[in-house]
C-alpha positions in Angstrom: 16.0 168.5 -9.3 17.9 167.1 -6.7 21.0 166.0 -8.1 23.1 164.2 -4.9 24.6 161.1 -3.7 21.1 159.0 -3.3 20.1 158.2 -0.3 16.0 157.1 -0.4 13.7 157.4 2.6 13.3 154.3 4.2 10.2 151.8 3.5 7.0 153.2 2.9 3.8 152.9 5.5 1.6 150.2 5.4 -1.4 152.8 5.4 -0.2 154.1 2.2 -1.9 152.5 -0.2 -4.3 153.1 -3.4 -7.5 152.4 -1.4 -8.7 153.0 1.9 -9.4 150.3 4.4 -13.2 150.7 3.4 -12.3 150.5 -0.5 -12.9 154.1 -1.7 -9.5 155.3 -3.8 -7.4 157.5 -1.8 -6.3 161.0 -2.6 -2.7 159.7 -1.7 -0.2 160.2 -4.9 2.2 157.3 -5.7 5.7 157.5 -5.7 7.4 156.2 -8.6 10.8 154.6 -9.6 11.6 155.0 -13.3 14.2 153.3 -15.1 16.1 153.6 -18.2 16.3 150.4 -20.5 19.4 150.4 -22.6 22.8 151.0 -20.3 20.6 151.1 -17.1 19.2 148.1 -16.6 20.6 145.8 -19.5 24.1 146.0 -21.4 23.7 148.5 -24.7 26.5 148.8 -27.3 26.2 151.8 -30.2 22.4 151.8 -29.6 21.8 148.3 -29.2 20.5 146.1 -26.7 23.3 143.2 -26.0 21.2 140.1 -26.0 22.1 136.3 -25.1 21.9 133.1 -27.7 18.3 133.5 -27.2 18.0 137.2 -27.8 17.3 137.8 -24.1 19.0 141.0 -22.9 22.5 140.8 -21.0 21.5 142.7 -17.5 24.1 145.1 -16.2 26.0 144.7 -13.1 24.3 144.1 -9.5 20.4 144.9 -11.4 18.6 141.8 -9.5 19.9 142.7 -6.2 19.7 146.4 -5.9 16.4 146.4 -7.7 15.3 143.9 -5.2 16.7 145.9 -2.2 15.3 149.3 -4.1 11.4 148.5 -5.4 9.8 148.0 -2.0 10.6 151.8 -1.1 8.3 153.0 -4.2 4.6 152.5 -4.8 5.1 151.7 -8.4 7.9 151.2 -11.1 8.3 151.7 -14.7 10.7 151.4 -17.7 10.8 154.5 -19.6 13.1 154.1 -22.9 13.7 155.3 -26.4 13.5 153.3 -28.9 14.8 154.4 -31.8 15.3 151.8 -34.0 11.7 150.5 -34.0 10.8 153.4 -36.1 14.1 152.8 -38.4 12.5 149.1 -38.6 15.6 147.7 -37.3 13.7 145.6 -34.8 10.0 145.3 -34.3 8.0 147.3 -31.3 6.9 143.3 -30.4 10.5 142.4 -30.0 11.1 145.3 -28.0 7.8 144.3 -25.6 8.9 140.8 -25.3 12.3 141.9 -24.1 10.6 144.2 -21.4 8.3 141.3 -20.5 11.0 138.8 -20.1 13.1 141.3 -18.0 10.1 141.7 -15.9 9.6 138.0 -15.3 13.5 137.8 -15.1 13.4 139.9 -12.0 10.5 138.7 -9.8 8.2 141.4 -11.9 9.1 144.4 -10.2 7.4 146.9 -13.2 4.1 148.4 -13.1 4.5 149.3 -16.6 6.6 150.8 -19.4 6.4 152.8 -21.7 8.7 152.9 -25.2 9.6 155.8 -27.6 9.7 154.4 -31.4 10.3 158.0 -33.2 13.5 159.3 -34.4 14.8 163.2 -32.7 13.8 164.7 -36.1 10.4 163.6 -35.8 10.1 166.3 -32.9 7.9 163.9 -30.5 6.8 164.8 -27.0 7.7 161.1 -25.7 11.0 160.9 -26.9 13.8 161.5 -24.0 14.7 164.6 -23.2 11.0 165.2 -23.7 8.8 164.3 -20.6 6.2 162.5 -22.7 6.5 159.1 -21.2 6.7 160.5 -17.9 3.6 162.6 -18.1 1.2 159.8 -19.5 2.4 157.0 -16.6 2.0 159.7 -13.8 -1.9 160.7 -15.6 -2.6 156.9 -15.7 -1.1 156.1 -12.0 -1.5 159.3 -10.0 2.2 159.6 -9.7 3.7 162.2 -7.5 6.4 163.4 -10.2 8.4 165.3 -7.3 8.3 162.5 -4.9 9.6 160.3 -7.8 13.1 159.0 -8.6 14.5 158.6 -12.4 17.7 156.4 -12.5 19.3 156.7 -15.9 22.1 156.4 -17.8 22.4 159.8 -20.3 22.1 163.5 -19.8 18.5 162.8 -22.3 17.4 160.9 -18.8 18.6 163.8 -16.5 16.7 166.3 -18.9 13.7 164.7 -19.2 13.1 163.5 -15.8 13.7 167.5 -14.9 11.1 168.7 -17.5 8.4 166.0 -15.9 9.3 167.5 -12.6 10.5 164.0 -11.5 12.2 165.1 -8.2 15.3 162.8 -8.0 17.7 161.7 -10.8 20.2 159.1 -10.0 23.0 158.7 -12.1 22.8 154.6 -12.7 26.3 154.0 -12.0 25.4 155.4 -8.7 22.1 153.9 -8.4 23.5 150.0 -9.4 27.0 150.7 -7.6 28.9 149.8 -10.9 
């Protein structure tokens, strides 16, 4: 697991794709950018997403411009987010998914997909960070090269989950977004 100043590789080669020119799926694995949600992409306080008057999340500083610049360097981009408030009945899963979709639209559709974990810590599920389940699920479904991928998060549990999944690079959100 790399933990160093983030200096991503350049743009992907135009020949790198899911399908060869003859239409046959390639065996090239995809490099992914995994992003935490609360405290990384959007403002969170006391474990709750801070929203505006319409119920939409408030973005963390520099997210639109940094994501627009960095997203092309990866084949896919995912949100991976613990959402224990769903399991406690404090917010509906549909509302969290609506917020993810709103964010995807707001940022120009950079996200290929997302996963959330609605469980509590005591549930001991495999998807709740610091466990690697969300990463492994996305990797299996999208042919992700975890060792060649990057995770950006704001908490130690993000770093631990990425390491457990075999994600090659972890970047603290502060460093990635330049706060």
